[in-house]
Phi, psi and omega in degrees: 000157180285160186303315184300319181290309176302335178286316177298322183296312184293321178297319190287315188281332173297315178296315176298316181292326177289316178290323181290320172295322178293320187291314179298320180292332178281319185271343174279162174267113180046049175278139176273166172305314177302315182296328185284316180293316179304313180297325179292317179298314187288326177298310184297316182288338183057038182281356173080017179291159180284163177294147179294322176223151180302140184268141166281173179302325180286326178290321177295317181294314181296326176299316177300320184287325175285329174296315179304306181295321178290316173306310188300323176295319175295320176294327177295320180296318179293321168308305178295326178294318179292329175301309182296322171298319176295318181298322176296314175296325175293325174299305177315309182294319179292322180298319178294323180284329180293319178292324176298313184302328180289339194279147170204155195053042180257181178244156175235135182246115177266109178105127179243050172281205179295324178291310183310314190300316185291322181294308183297319177301318180289323176300319185289318177300327181265013170060031174280144174273124182210163177225134181259133178248124175200159176239002179281121189297327177298310176292327172303314181304314179291329175293321176296322180297326174294329183085020183276150168291135177214167174232127181265116187168172187268119183297335178294348183263132177311318184306316184297312183300322179288325178294333179276002182077034187296329179289346177252006191285149179267323180214154180217135170243133179248110173235065179272177186285327187242154178289329176301314178293328178290329183281315179303315187285333176293328183280325181292322178293318184293334173288328179268337179211109184268359182253330183303143178281121189246128168244138178225149174275148180215131192259327185247129179301335183285343182280337189304311184295328182285328183288319179301311179299328180284351174108001178291131190280318176228137186241133178237126168261105183290339178276335175284312179300313187286321172297322174298324181285316180304314184293324178297318168300326177289316182283327180234070188296338178275000177289132182288312179205165176210155175217147180249131178244124171255124181282165181304335177276008181066030173264134183261133185237113181277120174245153176233152170242125184222148180262131183224127178285128185294338183291340177270359178234067184303326188288353179258353190298117174096006173270151171281157183308315180297336187273337177287344175063034176289320178293315189280325184267333186240357183052046175245150178239137174271116188256348184198147177232128180252119183271176185305328187275359184087001177287142185244136180240117185268136174062058184299157173283165186287344173275355181297128180274140180259149179228159186288337181278011186256164167235138182251146177251116184245144178230142176175186180289148192292328183290333174289318173302321180294314180301327174286331174282342169292322172301315183296325187282000000 
């Protein structure tokens, strides 16, 4: 609270305690100063303790008056406290909006569910400027705890998108709960910013074509992507990682990244990368070499010599990786 409000509050309660104590001291029979102050305090606090001495009728009336003044003071305190909280909240919101207005070429995350939280965490770790949009109070509290910039509002409203700086955004991801909301928000974004790179979540494949017509650049179906990833790991548990690339003609190409111990390819020991003919014979590329100390060399040159104590990172289509593993076996 402001200093002036605090001072008024202290003066008020100080006066109530002084006048109340003086009243009990005057109306009581042989009351000491301490007993009078004590009686005033327990009357104001309404803790329910018994009287220090029996009260006369005048003393009881005085106790009622002290309670009324005490309750009035507490009500006034809560009223001022609520006003201060509102002012503080308004100040924080205005400060947040001013910070967002200064942004340009930033990113916007519409929705702070499980996917939105992961995206925000990764963006934060990569030191990117971004704004989160959500209207759920519990999620807003979590966003505040993380220290992210946010706009508390409904992403389906253009005013909310404008507050988040959609017109100056470099990229926007829409990960709301329903495909209908994702489609509607994507259409709104495209009317406000036709250049930003737009990514949207899609739960039903039928919505994918509608999102593309709305101007979405990339569409992610977490169920299809996750299911495809898990099936690949199930069928090829030794595979280090995999990725699926979809061409404009909607043709999917599956690539895998695998780590291979050179000790299992003795015939390549002492050879240079260009002489092992992995690219020519297997259409595979060596994208990294890990030596015995754990040091990694990314994108090694064709003159790099291979040794049996190394591990090579190979990328290529999965059927070609399988052909290489047949050679190893």
